C-alpha positions in Angstrom: 8.3 -66.4 5.7 5.7 -64.0 7.7 8.4 -61.3 7.9 9.5 -61.7 4.2 6.9 -59.3 2.7 8.3 -56.6 5.4 11.8 -57.1 4.5 11.4 -56.7 1.1 9.3 -53.6 1.2 11.9 -52.0 3.8 14.5 -53.0 1.0 12.7 -51.3 -1.7 12.4 -48.3 0.5 16.3 -48.3 1.1 16.5 -48.6 -2.6 14.7 -45.6 -3.7 16.1 -43.7 -0.9 19.6 -44.7 -2.1 18.6 -43.6 -5.8 17.4 -40.3 -4.8 20.3 -39.6 -2.9 21.6 -36.1 -3.3 24.6 -35.6 -5.3 27.4 -34.2 -3.3 29.2 -31.6 -5.8 32.2 -31.2 -3.2 33.1 -27.8 -4.2 33.6 -25.4 -1.1 31.0 -22.7 -0.2 32.6 -20.3 2.1 30.0 -17.8 1.6 26.5 -17.0 -0.5 26.8 -13.7 -2.2 23.6 -14.4 -4.4 20.9 -16.9 -4.8 19.2 -16.8 -8.2 16.6 -19.3 -10.2 16.5 -19.3 -14.0 13.2 -20.4 -15.4 12.9 -23.1 -12.7 9.7 -25.2 -12.9 8.6 -28.1 -10.3 5.8 -30.5 -10.4 5.1 -33.4 -7.8 2.8 -35.2 -10.7 3.8 -35.1 -14.1 1.9 -32.7 -16.1 0.7 -30.7 -13.3 3.4 -28.1 -12.4 3.2 -26.3 -9.0 5.7 -23.9 -10.1 6.4 -22.4 -13.6 9.3 -20.4 -15.0 10.5 -18.7 -11.8 13.3 -16.4 -12.3 14.8 -14.1 -9.6 18.0 -13.1 -8.3 18.7 -12.1 -4.6 22.1 -10.6 -3.2 23.5 -11.5 0.2 22.2 -9.8 2.9 18.7 -8.7 1.7 15.3 -9.7 3.2 12.9 -11.0 1.0 9.2 -11.8 1.5 7.1 -14.5 -0.2 3.8 -13.9 0.0 0.7 -15.5 -2.2 -2.7 -17.0 -1.6 -3.2 -20.8 -0.4 -2.0 -23.3 -2.8 0.0 -20.9 -4.8 3.6 -22.6 -4.5 5.3 -20.6 -1.7 5.9 -24.1 0.4 7.3 -25.8 -2.9 9.6 -22.7 -3.5 11.1 -23.0 -0.1 11.4 -26.9 -0.5 13.7 -25.8 -3.8 15.7 -23.0 -2.3 16.7 -25.5 0.6 17.2 -28.3 -1.9 14.7 -30.5 -0.4 13.9 -31.1 -4.0 15.1 -30.5 -7.3 13.7 -28.4 -10.4 12.4 -30.5 -13.0 13.3 -27.6 -15.0 15.7 -24.7 -15.0 18.9 -23.9 -13.0 19.1 -22.9 -9.1 22.5 -21.0 -9.0 24.4 -19.6 -5.6 26.9 -17.3 -6.6 26.3 -17.9 -10.1 27.3 -21.6 -10.0 24.8 -24.4 -9.9 24.0 -25.0 -6.6 24.3 -29.0 -6.9 28.0 -28.5 -7.4 28.7 -27.4 -3.6 29.4 -29.8 -0.9 26.2 -30.9 0.9 28.1 -30.2 4.5 28.9 -26.7 3.7 25.4 -26.2 2.2 23.8 -27.3 5.6 26.1 -25.0 7.4 25.3 -22.0 5.4 21.6 -22.5 5.4 19.0 -22.7 8.1 15.3 -23.2 8.3 12.7 -22.2 11.1 9.4 -24.0 10.4 6.2 -22.5 11.1 5.3 -25.0 13.8 8.3 -25.5 16.0 9.6 -28.9 17.1 11.5 -29.4 20.3 13.5 -32.6 21.6 13.0 -34.2 25.0 16.2 -32.7 26.1 17.7 -29.4 27.7 17.5 -26.1 26.4 21.2 -26.1 25.2 20.9 -29.4 23.4 17.6 -28.4 21.6 19.7 -25.1 20.3 22.8 -27.6 19.3 20.5 -30.0 17.8 23.2 -32.9 17.4 25.7 -30.5 16.2 29.2 -29.7 18.1 28.6 -26.3 19.1 30.2 -24.6 22.1 28.1 -22.9 24.9 29.1 -19.2 23.9 27.8 -19.8 20.3 24.7 -21.4 22.2 24.2 -18.2 24.4 24.8 -16.0 21.5 22.1 -17.7 19.3 19.9 -17.4 22.3 20.3 -13.8 22.9 19.9 -13.1 18.8 16.7 -15.1 19.1 15.6 -13.0 22.4 15.0 -16.2 24.6 18.2 -16.0 26.7 16.5 -13.7 29.5 13.5 -16.3 29.5 15.8 -19.2 30.0 18.6 -17.8 32.5 15.2 -16.9 34.7 14.3 -20.5 35.0 15.6 -22.4 38.1 18.2 -24.8 35.7 18.8 -22.2 32.9 20.0 -23.8 30.1 20.0 -27.3 31.7 16.2 -27.1 31.5 14.6 -30.1 30.2 12.1 -29.1 27.7 9.8 -30.8 25.1 7.5 -33.5 24.7 6.9 -35.3 28.0 8.8 -32.2 30.0 7.3 -29.0 31.6 5.7 -27.1 29.0 7.1 -23.8 27.3 5.0 -21.2 25.6 4.2 -21.2 21.7 6.3 -18.3 21.6 9.4 -19.7 23.8 9.3 -22.7 21.4 9.3 -20.5 18.5 12.4 -18.1 19.8 14.4 -21.7 21.0 13.6 -22.9 17.1 14.9 -19.6 15.8 18.3 -20.0 18.1 18.6 -23.6 16.7 18.4 -21.8 13.4 21.2 -19.2 14.0 23.6 -21.4 16.5 25.9 -22.3 13.6 25.8 -18.7 12.1 24.3 -19.4 8.7 24.6 -16.8 5.9 20.7 -17.8 4.7 17.8 -18.1 6.9 14.3 -19.6 5.6 11.3 -18.9 7.8 8.1 -20.1 7.4 5.8 -17.5 8.6 7.4 -17.4 12.1 4.8 -15.2 13.7 1.7 -16.9 12.6 0.4 -18.3 15.6 2.1 -16.1 18.3 0.7 -13.8 20.9 1.5 -10.0 20.3 4.6 -10.1 23.1 6.3 -13.3 21.0 5.8 -11.9 17.8 7.2 -8.4 19.0 10.1 -10.2 20.2 10.5 -12.5 17.1 10.0 -9.0 14.9 13.0 -7.5 17.2 15.5 -10.6 16.3 14.7 -10.4 12.8 15.1 -6.7 12.5 18.7 -7.1 14.5 19.9 -9.9 11.7 18.9 -7.6 9.0 21.7 -7.3 6.4 23.8 -9.9 8.6 22.7 -12.7 6.5 20.1 -13.4 3.7 16.4 -13.7 5.1 13.5 -15.5 2.9 10.2 -15.1 4.8 6.8 -16.9 4.0 4.2 -14.2 5.3 0.8 -14.5 5.9 0.6 -11.7 8.3 1.4 -8.6 6.0 2.9 -7.3 9.2 5.7 -9.3 8.8 6.7 -7.8 5.4 7.7 -4.4 7.2 11.3 -5.5 7.4 11.5 -6.8 3.9 13.7 -5.0 1.3 11.4 -6.7 -2.0 8.5 -9.1 -1.8 8.1 -11.8 -4.3 4.2 -12.2 -5.3 3.4 -16.0 -5.9 0.0 -16.7 -7.6 -1.1 -20.0 -9.4 2.9 -21.1 -9.3 4.2 -18.2 -10.9 6.1 -15.0 -9.9 4.0 -12.6 -10.8 5.8 -9.5 -9.2 9.0 -9.0 -7.2 9.7 -5.5 -6.0 9.6 -3.3 -3.0 6.6 -2.8 -1.0 5.9 0.6 -2.4 6.1 -0.2 -5.8 3.6 -3.6 -5.0 1.3 -1.4 -3.5 1.0 1.0 -6.3 1.3 -1.6 -9.2 0.4 -5.1 -8.3 -3.4 -5.7 -7.4 -3.1 -8.9 -5.1 -0.3 -6.9 -2.7 -2.6 -3.9 -2.7 -5.8 -5.5 -1.7 -4.0 -8.1 0.7 -2.6 -4.7 2.6 -5.9 -3.2 2.6 -7.5 -6.4 4.0 -4.8 -6.2 6.7 -5.3 -3.0 7.7 -9.2 -3.4 7.8 -10.0 -1.1 5.1 -13.6 -0.6 4.5 -13.0 -0.5 1.1 -11.2 -3.5 0.8 -12.1 -6.7 -1.3 -10.7 -10.1 -1.9 -8.4 -10.2 -4.8 -10.4 -11.5 -8.1 -8.9 -14.0 -10.9 -8.3 -11.1 -13.0 -6.4 -9.3 -9.9 -4.4 -12.1 -8.9 -2.9 -12.9 -12.7 -1.6 -9.2 -13.2 1.6 -8.2 -12.2 
């Protein structure tokens, strides 16, 4: 009798999870040629949208930066891109087809994510990169080479068998982030989403991550949330998200000329004496 409330609570959570289980469309997804939002809106609470009327199209192989002030909706946009949440309105299209029509297994193979804060398992380097997937040793090493972590790993006495993660010998923040980047690349995805991959790194690690991403340019589609403007150097185009709306989406040169938020953020990053924080009028101007 004492356990019954906890059993009922567990059953209720299980029911909610079952009801919200994503639909598996089953259609194969051999490649990702285009990614598009058509008038997408989303809210966590009814009547309080965090994203409104988002429309864009990205071609395979493009490198896309995503910038905007804190609370603008960048993280929500990423959650929608990853299919962790479903739009309240509008359509999410991949190759011109509603994304929910594709096989979830294919989707998870084609799309990878690197969070801002790296998370490691209490396991070997190789198992951290595999992350419970059947990935061959050569693919683990290939991913580590791409992520610029291979040379570090082979310098350790146990190499790829080195135990890392909680309750193990510490690796630096930069090494953790590069191991997580290798994890994301191990299954050879076609879309990679990164949440500010260099925000907490030392200059050496930041440079190595930058080298990795530059080497991947045009090999896969990259979406990069950026807080440091230097992260945008490799981007083909940049989205400016302000107040839950896509106020501009263009090349860096055109944004520097035409978009006040981007221009002022660039000046602040450069330490310009004339720079100032964007005003409310500025951030609403595209």
